[in-house]
C-alpha positions in Angstrom: 0.0 0.0 0.0 1.6 3.2 -1.2 -0.8 5.5 0.7 -3.1 4.1 3.3 -5.2 7.3 3.3 -6.7 6.1 0.0 -7.5 2.5 1.1 -11.2 3.4 1.3 -12.8 6.5 -0.1 -16.2 7.9 -1.1 -16.5 9.1 -4.7 -17.1 12.7 -5.6 -20.7 12.8 -6.9 -22.3 15.9 -8.4 -25.3 17.1 -6.4 -24.7 14.5 -3.7 -21.4 14.8 -1.9 -21.8 18.4 -0.7 -20.7 19.5 2.8 -23.8 18.3 4.5 -23.5 14.8 3.0 -19.8 14.7 4.0 -20.5 15.7 7.6 -23.1 13.0 7.8 -20.7 10.4 6.4 -18.0 11.4 8.7 -20.1 10.6 11.7 -20.3 7.0 10.5 -16.6 6.6 9.6 -13.6 8.5 10.9 -11.2 7.1 8.3 -12.9 7.1 5.0 -11.5 9.7 2.6 -14.2 12.1 1.5 -14.4 14.1 -1.7 -16.2 17.3 -2.7 -18.4 17.5 -5.7 -16.4 18.6 -8.7 -15.8 22.4 -8.8 -14.4 24.2 -11.8 -11.3 26.2 -11.2 -13.0 29.2 -12.7 -15.9 29.0 -10.3 -13.5 29.0 -7.4 -11.6 31.9 -8.7 -14.5 34.1 -9.8 -17.5 32.7 -7.8 -18.7 32.8 -4.2 -15.6 31.1 -2.8 -16.8 31.1 0.8 -19.9 29.3 -0.1 -18.4 26.9 -2.6 -15.5 25.8 -0.4 -17.1 25.9 3.0 -16.7 22.7 5.1 -16.6 21.5 8.7 -13.2 20.8 10.3 -14.8 17.5 11.3 -14.8 16.3 7.7 -11.1 15.7 7.5 -9.6 13.9 5.6 -11.4 15.6 2.7 -10.2 16.3 -0.8 -11.2 19.0 -3.2 -12.0 17.8 -6.7 -11.3 20.4 -9.5 -12.3 20.5 -13.1 -10.4 22.5 -15.6 -7.6 22.4 -18.2 -5.9 25.8 -17.9 -2.8 25.3 -15.7 -2.8 29.0 -14.5 -6.4 28.8 -13.3 -5.9 25.3 -11.7 -2.9 26.7 -9.9 -4.9 29.5 -8.4 -7.8 27.1 -7.4 -5.4 24.6 -5.9 -3.7 27.3 -3.9 -7.0 28.5 -2.6 -8.1 25.0 -1.8 -5.0 24.3 0.2 -5.3 27.5 2.1 -8.9 26.7 2.9 -7.7 23.5 4.6 -8.4 20.7 2.1 -6.1 17.6 2.4 -5.8 16.9 -1.3 -6.4 18.3 -4.7 -8.0 15.9 -7.2 -8.2 16.6 -10.9 -11.3 15.3 -12.6 -10.3 13.5 -15.9 -13.4 11.2 -15.8 -16.6 13.2 -16.2 -18.2 12.6 -19.6 -20.9 15.3 -19.7 -21.4 17.6 -22.6 -21.0 20.6 -20.4 -17.7 19.3 -19.2 -16.5 18.5 -22.7 -17.4 21.9 -24.0 -15.3 23.4 -21.3 -12.4 21.1 -22.3 -12.1 19.2 -19.0 -13.2 15.9 -17.6 -12.8 12.7 -19.5 -12.0 14.3 -22.9 -8.6 15.2 -21.4 -7.6 11.6 -21.5 -6.6 12.3 -25.1 -4.3 15.1 -24.0 -2.0 13.6 -21.4 0.7 16.3 -22.0 -1.8 19.0 -21.1 -2.9 17.1 -18.0 0.8 16.6 -17.1 1.3 20.4 -17.3 -1.7 21.0 -15.1 -0.5 18.5 -12.5 3.1 19.8 -12.5 1.9 23.4 -12.1 -0.4 22.6 -9.2 2.1 20.3 -7.4 4.7 23.1 -7.6 2.5 25.5 -5.7 0.9 23.3 -3.1 2.3 20.9 -0.5 -0.7 18.6 -0.4 -1.0 15.7 -2.9 -2.3 16.4 -6.4 -4.2 13.3 -7.6 -6.1 12.3 -10.7 -9.4 10.5 -11.1 -9.8 9.1 -14.6 -11.3 6.4 -16.8 -9.4 3.5 -18.5 -9.9 5.3 -21.8 -12.4 7.2 -24.0 -14.2 6.3 -27.2 -12.0 4.3 -29.6 -8.7 4.6 -27.7 -6.6 1.6 -27.4 -6.9 1.0 -23.7 -3.7 -1.0 -23.3 -1.5 1.6 -25.1 -3.3 4.9 -24.4 -3.9 4.3 -20.7 -0.3 3.3 -20.2 0.9 6.5 -22.0 -1.5 8.7 -20.0 -0.3 7.3 -16.7 3.3 7.5 -17.6 3.2 11.1 -18.7 1.1 12.4 -15.8 3.1 10.3 -13.3 6.3 11.9 -14.6 4.7 15.2 -14.1 4.3 14.5 -10.4 1.0 12.6 -9.9 1.6 9.5 -7.7 -2.0 8.7 -6.8 -4.6 7.6 -9.4 -8.2 6.8 -8.9 -9.3 4.8 -11.9 -12.9 4.1 -12.9 -12.6 0.7 -14.5 -14.6 1.4 -17.7 -14.3 3.6 -20.7 -16.2 6.9 -21.2 -18.0 7.2 -24.5 -18.1 10.9 -25.2 -20.1 10.3 -28.4 -23.4 8.4 -28.2 -23.9 7.9 -24.5 -25.3 10.2 -21.8 -23.5 10.7 -18.5 -26.0 8.4 -16.8 -25.4 5.7 -19.5 -21.6 6.2 -19.1 -21.9 5.0 -15.5 -23.5 1.7 -16.5 -23.2 0.8 -20.2 -19.5 0.6 -21.0 -18.3 -2.8 -19.7 -16.2 -2.9 -16.6 -12.6 -4.0 -17.0 -11.2 -4.4 -13.5 -8.3 -6.5 -14.8 -7.0 -3.5 -16.7 -6.7 -1.6 -13.4 -5.0 -4.6 -11.8 -2.5 -4.7 -14.6 -1.8 -1.0 -14.2 -0.9 -1.6 -10.6 1.2 -4.6 -11.4 3.1 -2.6 -14.0 3.5 0.5 -11.8 4.0 -0.7 -8.2 5.5 2.7 -7.4 2.1 4.4 -7.8 -1.0 4.3 -5.5 -3.8 2.9 -7.6 -7.4 3.1 -6.4 -10.1 1.3 -8.2 -13.7 2.6 -8.7 -16.7 1.4 -10.6 -19.8 -0.5 -9.4 -18.2 -1.8 -6.2 -21.3 -2.5 -4.1 -20.2 -4.0 -0.8 -17.3 -4.7 1.4 -16.8 -8.3 0.2 -16.3 -7.1 -3.3 -14.0 -4.3 -2.2 -11.8 -6.6 -0.2 -11.3 -8.8 -3.3 -10.1 -5.7 -5.2 -7.6 -5.0 -2.4 -5.8 -8.1 -3.4 -4.7 -6.3 -6.5 -4.8 -2.6 -5.9 -4.1 -0.1 -3.1 -7.5 1.2 -2.5 -11.2 1.2 -3.3 -13.6 4.0 -4.0 -17.3 3.5 -3.6 -19.9 5.9 -4.8 -23.6 5.2 -5.3 -23.5 2.2 -2.9 -22.4 4.4 0.0 -24.8 7.2 -0.9 -27.8 4.9 -1.0 -26.7 2.7 1.9 -24.6 5.1 4.1 -24.4 2.7 7.0 -21.9 0.7 4.9 -19.4 3.2 6.3 -19.9 1.8 9.8 -17.6 -1.1 9.0 -14.9 0.9 7.3 -12.6 1.9 10.2 -12.5 -1.7 11.5 -12.3 -3.6 8.2 -9.9 -1.4 6.3 -7.8 0.3 9.0 -7.9 -2.3 11.8 -9.3 0.1 14.3 -11.2 -1.5 17.2 -14.1 0.8 16.8 -17.6 0.1 17.9 -19.8 1.8 15.2 -22.5 4.2 16.3 -26.0 2.9 16.0 -28.2 4.6 13.4 -30.1 6.3 16.2 -26.9 7.7 17.7 -25.9 9.1 14.3 -29.3 10.8 13.9 -29.0 12.4 17.4 -25.5 13.6 16.5 -26.9 15.2 13.4 -29.6 17.2 15.2 -27.4 20.1 16.4 -25.8 20.4 13.0 -29.2 20.5 11.3 -30.6 23.0 13.8 -27.6 25.3 13.2 -28.2 25.1 9.5 -31.9 26.0 10.0 -31.1 28.9 12.3 -29.0 30.5 9.6 -31.7 30.2 7.0 -31.0 26.8 5.6 -33.6 24.2 4.6 -34.2 20.9 6.3 -34.2 19.1 2.9 -30.6 20.3 2.2 -29.4 17.8 4.8 -32.0 15.1 5.3 -32.1 14.2 1.6 -28.6 12.6 2.2 -29.9 10.6 5.1 -32.8 8.8 3.5 -30.9 5.5 3.0 -29.7 5.3 6.6 -32.0 2.4 7.4 -31.6 0.6 4.1 -32.3 -3.1 4.5 -33.7 -2.7 7.9 -37.3 -3.0 9.2 -38.9 0.4 9.1 -36.7 1.8 6.4 -39.7 2.6 4.2 -41.5 4.4 7.1 -38.3 6.4 7.8 -38.0 7.6 4.2 -41.7 8.3 3.8 -42.1 10.4 6.9 -39.1 12.6 5.9 -40.1 13.1 2.3 -43.7 13.9 3.3 -42.8 16.4 6.0 -39.4 18.0 5.4 -40.9 21.0 3.6 -42.9 22.1 6.7 -40.9 21.1 9.7 -37.7 21.2 11.6 -35.5 18.6 13.4 -38.7 17.1 14.9 -39.3 15.5 11.5 -36.2 13.5 11.7 -36.8 12.6 15.4 -40.3 11.4 14.5 -39.0 9.4 11.5 -36.5 7.7 13.9 -39.2 6.9 16.4 -41.5 5.5 13.8 -38.8 3.2 12.6 -38.0 2.1 16.1 -41.7 1.3 16.7 -41.8 -0.9 13.5 -38.6 -2.7 14.5 -40.1 -3.4 18.0 -43.4 -4.6 16.5 -41.5 -7.0 14.2 -39.5 -8.3 17.1 -42.6 -8.9 19.2 -44.3 -10.9 16.4 -41.3 -13.1 15.8 -40.7 -14.1 19.5 
């Protein structure tokens, strides 16, 4: 393992992994590496920086994911990110959306490894925290064996030592961003081969890893695993992370304890003009697979527009009631 920090991470996901989601996830795992949503370098430089980059000190370790292809702007954004307290700068070379392509960043940059290398080199020269890359195994009609190797070699020579690789191609022509998450076939072996050929690099695998058993199998071949949608929809998966991946003798918080720890955070958000839905939407899957999960989700979604933290408390109590009824009928 080149870098144990990356042994388990939660993927950056647009509209999902905002600061409220990350705060919630951090209550469940102390050690999982968390990522922001992708932010463009231009947005950080010219936009509402305080709002875009705000996060809680409790979120550490947390990485800032940037989108862009202009070295000078990425340098400014990376410098700002480091000074705001982020632990890593991650460059997005994996997003396949039309908007990203038109801005000349994301997955389309896999065809321009020299430019990506220039971006990495420029950022790494200005910040002391790691500059990492999240990429695909290729795009469109690229020869994966040759072009991925070339991409990794050039960007590694430029200073990147940590790569998070989504183990499928991105098809920039013909598939939507949603289809690009599911349609191109997975090729985990290609990522394994990358690690075997470059043992000096930290290689993290990403792509439809749905549970810890699957993740552990990947760790026989690579340095780390990154889970995305599985964690978002089943956040209590994080309760096993500290013990399973980092050998910490941690007794996970119960779901009820996690909810109670969220209440002050939510109330503070409401007191400053925030909306309940900003936070509780990330918590809907907390009881996934448990008795009462449906009642928990339903109560929140039916009441979040017109209530405060009591909505979450009531949802928790309804769930507990259903669990207790189930227990009483089976004993």
